[in-house]
C-alpha positions in Angstrom: 89.5 80.3 95.6 91.5 79.8 98.8 89.8 78.9 102.0 89.3 81.6 104.5 90.7 81.6 107.7 88.2 81.0 110.6 89.6 84.0 112.5 91.8 87.1 112.2 92.8 90.5 114.3 91.3 92.8 111.5 89.2 91.7 108.6 89.5 94.3 105.7 86.9 94.2 102.8 88.0 95.6 99.8 91.3 95.3 98.2 91.9 98.4 96.3 94.7 101.2 97.4 93.1 101.8 100.5 92.7 98.3 101.9 96.1 97.1 100.5 97.7 100.3 102.3 95.7 99.4 105.7 96.5 95.6 105.4 100.3 96.4 104.7 100.4 98.8 107.6 99.0 96.4 109.8 101.1 93.8 108.7 104.1 95.6 109.2 103.4 96.4 113.0 102.7 92.3 113.5 98.5 92.5 113.4 97.4 89.3 111.9 95.1 90.7 108.8 92.7 89.2 106.8 91.8 90.8 103.0 89.1 89.9 101.1 87.4 91.3 97.8 84.2 90.1 95.9 86.2 90.4 92.7 87.8 87.3 91.2 91.0 88.9 89.9 92.7 92.5 90.6 91.5 95.4 88.3 94.0 96.2 85.3 92.4 99.3 84.2 94.2 102.9 85.6 91.5 104.4 87.4 92.7 106.9 89.8 96.2 108.0 88.6 97.4 110.7 90.7 99.3 110.4 93.9 100.1 113.5 95.8 103.1 114.6 97.8 101.4 113.8 101.3 100.6 110.0 100.5 104.1 109.4 99.3 105.0 110.9 102.6 102.8 108.5 104.7 103.2 105.3 102.1 107.1 105.7 103.6 105.9 104.0 106.6 105.6 100.7 104.7 108.5 101.3 102.0 106.7 101.6 98.7 107.1 105.4 97.7 110.2 104.7 96.1 109.1 101.9 94.3 105.9 104.1 92.9 108.0 106.9 92.2 110.2 104.7 90.0 107.2 103.5 87.9 105.5 106.9 87.8 105.9 110.1 86.1 107.1 113.1 88.3 104.6 116.4 87.4 106.2 119.3 89.4 103.4 121.8 88.1 99.8 122.1 87.6 98.0 125.0 85.3 94.7 126.3 85.0 93.8 127.2 81.4 91.4 128.9 79.0 92.5 127.4 75.5 95.9 128.5 74.9 96.0 131.1 77.9 97.3 130.1 81.4 95.3 131.7 84.1 97.0 130.0 87.2 100.3 128.2 87.4 100.7 126.1 90.5 104.2 125.0 91.3 105.1 121.9 93.5 108.8 122.1 93.1 109.3 124.5 96.7 106.9 122.6 99.0 108.2 121.6 102.4 108.6 118.0 101.4 110.7 115.5 100.0 108.5 114.9 97.5 107.9 118.3 96.0 105.6 116.9 92.9 102.5 115.3 91.5 103.2 111.6 90.8 101.1 110.2 87.6 100.7 106.3 88.0 97.8 104.3 87.2 95.9 102.8 90.0 96.4 99.1 88.6 100.1 99.7 89.2 99.9 101.4 92.5 97.5 98.1 93.4 100.6 95.8 92.1 102.9 97.6 94.3 101.0 97.6 97.2 100.2 94.0 96.8 103.8 92.9 96.2 104.5 94.9 99.8 101.7 92.7 101.4 103.4 89.5 100.1 106.4 90.5 101.7 104.9 90.9 104.8 103.2 87.9 105.0 100.0 88.8 103.6 97.7 88.1 100.9 94.3 89.1 99.4 91.5 86.4 99.3 89.2 86.2 96.4 86.5 86.2 95.2 84.3 86.8 98.8 81.5 89.0 98.9 80.3 90.3 102.4 76.8 89.1 103.2 76.2 90.2 106.6 77.9 91.6 109.8 77.4 90.8 113.4 78.9 92.4 116.4 79.3 92.0 120.1 81.3 93.0 122.8 84.5 90.8 122.1 84.7 90.8 118.2 82.6 90.9 114.7 81.5 87.7 112.7 81.5 88.5 109.2 79.5 86.1 106.9 80.1 85.6 102.9 77.5 85.3 100.3 78.8 81.5 100.2 78.1 80.9 103.8 81.9 81.3 104.9 82.5 82.9 108.4 85.4 84.8 109.8 85.6 86.1 113.5 87.7 88.9 113.8 88.6 91.6 116.8 87.9 94.4 114.2 86.4 95.0 110.5 87.2 97.9 108.3 85.1 98.4 105.2 87.4 99.6 102.2 85.0 98.5 99.7 84.1 101.7 97.6 81.3 104.1 97.5 78.6 101.4 97.5 80.1 99.6 100.5 78.5 96.7 101.6 80.1 97.0 105.3 78.4 100.7 105.6 75.4 99.3 104.8 75.4 96.5 107.3 76.1 98.6 110.2 73.6 101.2 108.9 75.8 104.5 108.4 74.2 107.1 106.5 76.0 108.7 103.4 74.6 112.3 103.1 75.4 114.3 99.7 74.6 114.5 96.2 75.4 113.7 92.7 76.4 116.1 90.0 74.2 116.7 87.0 77.2 116.2 84.1 78.9 112.6 83.7 82.8 112.6 83.6 84.8 110.8 80.7 87.9 109.3 81.7 90.2 107.8 79.0 93.8 107.1 78.6 95.2 107.8 75.1 98.0 108.1 72.8 98.6 111.8 71.6 100.5 113.9 69.3 101.0 116.8 71.8 103.4 119.4 71.4 103.6 120.2 75.4 106.0 119.7 78.1 104.6 116.2 80.4 106.0 118.0 83.3 102.4 119.5 83.9 98.9 118.9 84.5 96.8 121.1 82.5 93.1 121.8 83.6 91.0 123.7 80.6 88.1 125.8 81.6 85.4 126.1 79.0 81.8 127.0 78.2 81.1 123.3 77.7 82.9 122.1 80.8 86.5 121.2 81.9 89.0 119.3 80.3 92.0 117.5 82.2 95.2 116.6 80.6 98.2 115.0 82.3 101.0 112.6 81.1 101.0 108.7 82.1 103.9 106.2 82.0 104.5 104.7 78.9 103.8 107.8 76.7 100.1 107.9 77.1 98.2 110.6 78.6 95.0 110.7 81.0 92.3 112.7 79.5 89.4 113.5 82.1 86.3 115.8 81.0 82.6 116.7 81.8 80.0 115.6 79.6 75.9 116.0 79.6 75.9 112.8 77.7 78.4 110.3 76.7 78.6 106.7 75.9 79.9 104.2 78.4 83.1 103.9 76.5 83.9 107.1 74.6 86.0 106.3 71.2 88.8 108.1 69.8 86.2 110.5 67.7 84.3 111.7 71.1 87.6 112.3 72.9 89.1 114.1 69.7 86.1 116.2 69.9 86.4 117.1 73.8 90.1 118.0 73.1 89.0 120.2 70.2 86.2 122.0 71.7 88.0 122.6 75.3 91.8 122.2 74.9 94.5 124.1 73.3 94.0 125.7 69.6 97.4 127.2 68.3 99.1 123.8 68.9 96.1 121.6 69.0 96.4 117.9 70.3 95.7 114.8 67.9 94.5 111.6 69.3 96.3 108.8 68.1 94.4 106.0 69.7 92.5 105.2 73.0 93.8 102.6 75.4 91.1 102.4 77.8 88.0 104.8 78.2 85.0 104.9 80.7 82.1 106.9 81.7 80.9 107.4 85.4 78.8 109.9 87.4 80.3 111.7 90.4 79.0 112.1 93.7 79.6 114.2 96.7 79.2 112.4 99.6 80.4 112.1 103.5 79.6 109.0 106.1 77.8 110.4 109.0 80.5 108.6 111.3 83.2 106.6 110.6 82.9 103.9 113.3 80.1 101.6 114.5 81.6 99.8 117.5 84.1 97.4 116.2 83.8 98.6 112.6 85.4 101.4 110.7 85.2 102.8 107.2 88.2 104.1 105.0 88.3 105.6 101.4 85.4 105.7 99.3 83.6 103.8 101.9 83.8 106.6 104.0 83.6 109.8 101.7 83.4 110.4 97.7 84.0 113.7 95.7 84.9 114.9 92.3 87.9 114.1 90.5 89.3 117.6 90.4 92.5 117.7 92.1 93.1 114.1 91.9 92.5 114.1 95.8 90.2 110.8 96.2 92.6 107.7 96.4 94.7 110.1 98.3 92.8 110.7 101.3 91.5 107.1 101.2 95.4 106.3 101.4 96.1 108.5 104.4 93.0 107.4 106.2 94.4 103.6 105.8 97.5 104.9 107.5 96.1 106.9 110.2 93.6 104.0 111.2 96.7 101.4 111.3 98.7 103.0 114.1 95.8 103.0 116.9 94.6 99.4 115.6 97.9 98.1 116.1 98.5 100.0 119.4 95.0 98.5 120.9 95.8 94.9 119.7 99.4 94.6 120.0 100.5 96.9 122.9 97.1 96.6 124.7 96.6 100.4 124.6 93.3 102.0 125.7 90.5 101.5 123.4 89.8 105.4 123.4 92.3 105.9 120.9 90.4 104.5 118.4 88.0 107.3 118.6 90.3 109.4 117.4 90.4 108.1 113.8 87.1 109.8 113.0 88.0 112.7 115.1 91.2 112.9 113.0 90.0 112.1 109.4 86.3 112.8 109.0 87.5 116.5 109.1 90.1 116.2 106.4 87.4 114.5 104.1 85.0 117.4 104.7 87.6 119.9 103.6 88.7 117.7 100.7 85.0 117.4 99.8 84.5 121.1 99.9 87.4 122.0 98.0 86.7 119.6 95.1 83.3 120.7 94.9 84.5 124.4 94.8 86.8 123.4 91.7 84.2 121.6 90.0 81.8 124.3 90.1 83.9 126.8 89.5 85.3 124.8 86.2 81.7 124.5 85.0 80.0 127.6 85.1 78.3 128.5 82.0 77.4 131.9 82.1 79.7 133.8 80.3 79.8 137.0 82.2 80.5 135.0 85.5 83.4 133.0 83.0 84.7 136.3 82.5 85.0 137.2 86.2 86.6 134.1 87.6 89.2 134.2 84.7 90.0 137.6 85.4 90.2 136.5 89.2 92.3 133.7 88.6 95.2 136.0 86.4 94.9 138.2 89.6 95.6 135.3 91.9 98.4 134.2 89.6 100.3 137.1 90.4 100.5 136.6 94.0 103.1 134.2 95.1 101.8 133.5 98.8 98.0 132.4 97.0 100.2 129.8 94.6 102.0 128.5 97.6 98.6 128.0 99.4 97.0 126.4 96.5 100.0 124.0 96.0 99.8 123.0 99.7 96.0 122.3 99.5 96.5 120.4 95.9 99.0 118.3 97.7 97.1 117.5 100.8 100.0 118.5 102.9 98.0 121.9 104.0 94.7 119.7 104.7 96.0 116.8 106.4 98.6 118.6 108.6 95.8 120.9 110.3 94.6 117.8 112.2 96.5 115.4 114.4 98.0 112.3 113.3 97.2 108.9 114.5 100.7 108.1 116.0 100.4 111.5 118.2 97.3 110.2 119.5 98.4 106.8 120.6 101.4 108.6 122.4 98.5 110.9 124.1 96.8 108.1 125.6 100.0 106.2 126.4 101.3 109.3 128.3 97.9 110.0 130.2 95.9 106.7 130.5 93.6 108.3 132.9 92.9 111.3 131.0 90.2 111.5 127.9 91.3 112.1 124.4 90.1 115.5 123.6 88.4 116.0 119.9 90.2 119.4 120.3 94.1 117.9 121.2 96.6 120.3 119.5 97.8 118.9 116.2 101.6 117.9 116.2 103.1 118.6 112.7 104.1 116.0 110.5 107.8 115.1 110.1 
């Protein structure tokens, strides 16, 4: 345990991908930043494994995208299937981006890349420090750790996950609900006679199943389950594949590298800011893993928040630009929560007649190029994010017109 500095410009609570991205983004802009995490060591499991095109675009600002791509698996296609039949195919290779694909990369590797970049910028993560109390006034925030250590910061950001201590300290509500099913997630080695350039989402009467490639010859399995052990074994994962996956060319699970079971919530924070304290990532929004949107939305939160914070701290910009963070990012999270909820409910319908209608509808949509393109834009988060103004544009708006209030309905400026 390294001693904590007594003061900092920005204290970030949580050293997952969101906290690390925010820290690197602020450090790159010359802001003094302190990151604390209650875990003694960085996590070593894969967890979130999907990085979408829009996320790779925004991570270009801290020069990590190329390294992430180098270490991941490029997947240019997403398909929805009912056993051996493809119902809907979504291609990413013609998206308006320099990253026309989904990147599959375990979260621990993503965090390793981000931690390395933060170190290059002179930062580090201080462990294990758990937040106990926040007290703020007009000039800053005093954070007290469980061990009694205190840090005085100009601003604090809670990037500490669904059970955020920061959110609880500032009394922000977290409205939503919990899905009835549990989700099983596992990284396995498969005997698998399919193209690894594709993420496959299987619809089945018993629930959904996702099969996606990972680096090192592994595959990620995600499935709904009414009842599952905490760490599903090979037989349980094999049973899920047999019941929901391909039949003509069945997959064989050779071994399980890692597995877990979790409950999924769909929740959205009532607001993203209380005075000098902000929320980002899972502390502000959680949703179904369908479409792999969670970590991506959080990383984009971090990059969006870094710009106005740095402008206020380094350039003495008007503090009103900080209000633009919630105006920009909360609607994005609301869109993502709604999208992933629709995908999950559509995938888990039980009534046979409803399933037949769903499948027939998807087959019709598959024949409409404009629909497939729109779905690709939404899944990649290019459409969702670009419907809202960007943080750098909000900074420019206030600098150009310091006497005019920032409007929530300011015209969005397209991303580069």
